N, C-alpha and C positions, 0 to 999 in steps of 0.2 A: 781777594784779588780780582778786580774787575777789568775786563778787556774792553777796549773801545775801538771804533772805526772812525777815522776822520775822512770825510767825503768832501771833495772839491769839484765843482762843475767847471769843465774846461772847454766845452763846446755848447753851442746854442741848440735849442729844441725846435727852431724854425724848420719847417718841412718834415718834421717827424710826426708819427701817429699820435692821436690823443692819449692812447694808453701810455706811451712813453712820457708824454708831458705830465700825466698824473703821477707817475712814479717819481719823476724829478720833484714835483711839488710835494709828494708824500715824504721825500727825504729832507724836505725843508729848504730846498735850493730854489732860488728865484732868478738867477742870472749867472753869467760867466764870472768866475772868481769867488762865488759864494762858497762858504765853508761851514760844515756842520759836524758835530761830534755826536755819535750814536753809540749806545751800548751794543756790544757784539752779540747778536743772536741770529737765529735762522731766518727770521722775517727780514731783517735789515740786509743780511747776506744775499737773500733771494732778490731783493730790490736792486742791490748793487750789481748783481750778476746780469740783470735784465738791461741795465743802462751803462754797462762798463765802457762802452764806446763814447760816452758823453762825459764821463767823470774820471777823476783820479782818486784813489783811496789808499789809505795805509792803516795798518793795524798798530794800535798803541796799547802796550801792557802797562798797567799801573799796579 
């Protein structure tokens, strides 16, 4: 049984530090409305936690 996290970008990275921009890029997001599905692990959770003010996420259990 694998768990996933669906990540959607809801705010722009304009005016944010380069570190934040790199995290968004690392999550595979490139613009507002972009959606990616990632396996749930500590690395992805840490990235999501750093940019939670720019994204919306939900846990998906399969």
